[in-house]
C-alpha positions in Angstrom: -21.3 22.6 -5.7 -18.4 24.2 -3.9 -15.0 22.8 -4.9 -11.4 23.8 -4.1 -9.4 25.1 -7.0 -7.3 22.6 -8.9 -4.0 24.1 -7.7 -5.0 23.8 -4.0 -6.2 20.2 -4.4 -3.0 19.3 -6.1 -1.0 20.9 -3.3 -3.0 19.1 -0.6 -2.6 15.7 -2.2 1.1 16.3 -2.8 1.6 17.1 0.8 -0.2 14.0 1.8 2.2 11.8 0.0 5.3 13.7 1.1 4.8 13.0 4.8 2.6 15.9 6.1 -0.2 15.3 8.6 -3.7 16.4 7.8 -3.5 19.1 10.6 -0.3 20.6 9.1 -1.8 20.5 5.6 -4.9 22.3 7.0 -2.7 25.1 8.5 -0.4 25.5 5.5 -3.1 25.5 2.9 -5.6 27.4 5.1 -8.3 24.8 4.4 -10.7 23.2 6.9 -9.6 19.8 8.3 -13.0 18.5 7.3 -12.5 19.5 3.7 -9.1 17.9 3.6 -10.6 14.7 5.2 -13.3 14.6 2.5 -10.6 15.0 -0.2 -8.7 12.1 1.4 -11.8 9.9 1.2 -12.7 10.9 -2.4 -9.2 10.6 -3.7 -8.6 7.3 -1.9 -11.7 5.7 -3.3 -10.8 6.9 -6.8 -7.2 5.7 -6.5 -8.3 2.3 -5.2 -10.6 1.8 -8.2 -7.9 3.0 -10.6 -5.3 0.6 -9.2 -7.7 -2.3 -9.4 -8.5 -1.7 -13.0 -5.1 -0.6 -14.4 -2.6 -2.9 -12.6 -3.6 -6.1 -14.5 -1.7 -8.7 -16.7 1.6 -7.6 -15.2 4.5 -9.3 -16.9 6.9 -9.8 -14.0 9.8 -12.2 -13.3 10.8 -11.6 -9.7 8.3 -10.5 -7.1 9.0 -9.7 -3.4 6.4 -9.7 -0.7 6.4 -8.2 2.8 4.2 -6.8 5.5 4.6 -3.5 7.3 3.1 -2.7 10.7 1.0 0.3 11.8 -2.0 0.8 14.1 -5.3 2.5 14.0 -6.7 4.5 17.0 -4.8 2.4 19.5 -2.3 -0.4 19.6 -3.5 -4.0 20.0 -2.6 -4.2 23.7 -4.6 -1.1 24.7 -7.4 -1.3 22.1 -9.8 -3.3 24.3 -9.7 -0.7 27.0 -10.2 2.5 24.9 -13.3 4.7 25.6 -14.4 4.6 22.0 -14.8 1.1 20.5 -13.7 2.3 17.1 -14.1 -0.4 14.3 -10.8 -1.6 13.0 -8.8 -0.3 16.0 -5.6 -2.0 16.9 -2.6 -3.2 14.9 -3.0 -2.9 11.1 -0.7 -4.6 8.7 -0.2 -3.6 5.1 0.8 -6.4 2.7 2.7 -5.4 -0.4 4.0 -7.3 -3.5 6.7 -5.5 -5.5 8.2 -6.3 -8.9 11.9 -6.4 -8.1 12.9 -5.2 -11.7 10.6 -2.2 -12.2 9.7 -1.5 -8.6 5.9 -1.6 -9.4 3.6 -2.3 -6.4 1.5 -5.0 -8.0 -0.8 -5.8 -5.1 -1.5 -4.5 -1.6 -4.1 -5.1 1.1 -4.6 -4.0 4.7 -5.7 -6.1 7.6 -4.3 -8.5 10.2 -1.2 -10.5 10.0 -2.8 -13.9 9.7 -3.6 -16.7 7.3 -6.8 -15.0 6.1 -5.0 -11.9 5.1 -2.2 -13.9 3.6 -4.6 -15.9 1.4 -6.5 -12.7 0.2 -3.2 -11.0 -0.5 -1.8 -13.8 -2.6 -5.0 -14.5 -4.4 -5.2 -10.8 -5.5 -1.5 -11.0 -6.5 -2.1 -14.1 -8.6 -5.1 -12.4 -10.4 -2.8 -9.5 -11.5 0.1 -11.5 -13.0 0.3 -12.5 -16.6 2.9 -15.3 -16.2 4.8 -17.5 -13.8 7.0 -15.6 -11.4 9.7 -16.2 -8.8 8.2 -15.1 -5.4 10.2 -14.3 -2.3 8.8 -13.6 1.1 9.9 -13.6 4.7 9.5 -16.7 7.0 6.0 -15.8 8.2 4.3 -19.3 8.3 1.0 -18.2 6.8 2.7 -17.7 3.4 3.4 -21.4 2.9 -0.2 -22.6 2.8 -1.5 -19.4 1.2 1.0 -19.8 -1.7 0.0 -23.4 -2.2 -3.8 -22.7 -2.2 -3.6 -19.7 -4.6 -0.7 -20.5 -7.0 -0.4 -24.3 -6.6 2.7 -25.5 -8.5 2.6 -22.5 -10.9 5.2 -20.5 -9.1 8.8 -20.6 -8.0 8.6 -19.7 -4.3 11.3 -19.3 -1.7 11.6 -17.7 1.7 14.4 -15.6 3.1 14.7 -16.7 6.8 16.4 -14.0 8.8 18.3 -14.9 11.9 18.3 -12.4 14.8 20.4 -11.9 17.8 19.4 -10.2 21.1 18.2 -6.6 21.1 20.7 -3.9 21.9 21.2 -3.5 25.6 19.1 -0.7 27.0 17.1 -0.3 23.8 14.8 -3.3 24.1 11.6 -1.4 23.7 12.1 0.4 20.4 15.1 -1.1 18.7 14.7 -4.3 16.7 16.9 -7.3 17.3 20.2 -7.4 15.3 20.0 -9.4 12.1 23.0 -11.8 12.3 22.4 -13.7 9.1 19.8 -15.2 6.7 19.0 -18.6 5.2 17.4 -19.1 1.8 14.7 -21.8 1.8 13.1 -23.1 -1.4 9.5 -24.3 -1.0 8.0 -24.6 -4.5 9.4 -24.8 -8.0 12.9 -23.8 -8.9 13.7 -20.3 -7.7 17.1 -18.8 -8.7 19.1 -18.6 -5.4 20.7 -15.3 -6.6 17.4 -13.6 -6.6 16.0 -14.9 -3.3 15.8 -11.5 -1.6 13.3 -9.1 0.0 15.6 -6.0 -0.1 13.6 -4.0 -2.6 10.2 -4.5 -0.9 11.8 -3.7 2.5 13.2 -0.5 1.0 9.8 0.4 -0.3 8.5 -0.1 3.2 10.9 2.6 4.3 9.6 4.9 1.6 6.0 4.3 2.9 7.1 5.3 6.4 8.7 8.5 5.1 5.9 9.4 2.7 2.9 8.9 5.0 2.8 10.7 8.4 0.5 8.1 9.8 3.2 5.5 9.6 5.7 7.6 11.6 6.6 5.9 14.9 6.3 7.5 18.3 4.0 10.4 17.2 0.3 11.2 17.6 -0.1 11.2 13.8 -1.3 7.6 13.6 -4.6 6.8 11.8 -7.7 7.3 13.9 -10.0 5.6 11.4 -9.3 2.4 9.5 -11.1 3.6 6.4 -8.9 6.7 6.3 -5.8 4.6 6.7 -6.8 2.6 3.6 -7.6 5.7 1.6 -4.2 7.2 2.4 -2.6 4.0 1.2 -4.6 3.9 -2.0 -3.4 7.5 -2.8 0.2 6.6 -2.0 0.3 3.5 -4.2 -1.1 5.3 -7.2 1.4 8.2 -6.6 4.3 5.7 -6.2 3.4 3.6 -9.3 2.3 6.3 -11.7 3.6 9.7 -10.6 6.8 9.3 -8.7 9.9 9.1 -10.9 12.2 6.4 -9.7 15.9 7.1 -9.9 16.9 3.5 -10.6 14.5 3.6 -13.5 16.2 6.6 -15.1 13.4 9.0 -14.4 10.5 6.6 -15.3 7.7 5.7 -13.0 7.3 2.1 -12.1 4.1 1.9 -14.2 6.0 3.1 -17.2 8.9 0.7 -16.6 6.3 -2.2 -16.3 4.7 -1.2 -19.7 1.4 -0.3 -18.2 1.6 3.3 -19.6 3.9 5.4 -21.8 3.2 8.7 -20.1 4.1 10.1 -16.7 1.1 11.0 -14.6 0.9 14.1 -12.4 -1.1 15.0 -9.3 -3.5 16.9 -11.7 -4.3 13.5 -13.2 -5.2 12.1 -9.7 -7.5 15.1 -9.2 -9.1 14.3 -12.5 -9.7 10.7 -11.3 -11.6 12.2 -8.3 -13.7 14.4 -10.6 -14.5 11.6 -13.0 -15.6 9.3 -10.1 -17.8 12.1 -8.7 -19.4 12.6 -12.1 -20.0 8.9 -12.5 -21.6 8.6 -9.0 -23.8 11.6 -9.7 -24.9 10.1 -13.1 -25.7 6.8 -11.4 -27.7 8.6 -8.7 -29.7 10.5 -11.3 -30.4 7.3 -13.3 -31.6 5.7 -10.0 -33.9 8.6 -9.3 -35.2 8.5 -12.8 -35.9 4.7 -12.6 -37.6 5.1 -9.2 -39.8 7.9 -10.5 -40.9 5.9 -13.5 
């Protein structure tokens, strides 16, 4: 089986999480775009499985949740009129839950910004926590019912309700309204008012936009396939949690600070995850063929 050298695969994945588009990676690394797309899919699947297994029993105290917007193939307004009726086209929201102390991304999902996604997101978050936490989110209404149905009373939950003024004159299309204040609203339990904040998870959203070209606004680098969008996110979150050294953690990765590991991973380790998954699938295929022949 033909396979790119380790050094080139490491370089390709490193460029993916540092804001390069697939086309630019293809030109710089002199590799076919199809080969790079296949590596994206393989690495994304391996990283999603790794996160699902390894980020469990997290001992957190303060968790912040937020959603970040992007789109696949076309924006929601124009999606119904596109020539290709691509599955998953339109607005795509990524829900993230971050440990405010060690900056670990505990849970993430992609989908719509609705009550169904809110419930799935918080149910996944609950399954990964080892203890009661203080949770802060924005004022999106779907959070209230979703928190109640997943955590019940076993959480200290509050919302940070931001108050906005009018958008800057002449910049109504691209500039957001000006935030003129915020209110802290307690909904469940007894959250500490000093820690009702979404600042850390919002800063992580900025890192996402800077680290993945498909999140850059006003470009043609947006995701064309929903599956590839999810694969890129899976790679990013493993890189962010296990590979990237966070300055506020004195050079540790979030996974190290959270006690999930005592070693710093590298991109070579992510390539190893891809190879291990490939070998596992090949082994399962051979077993299936053997069983069928018998």
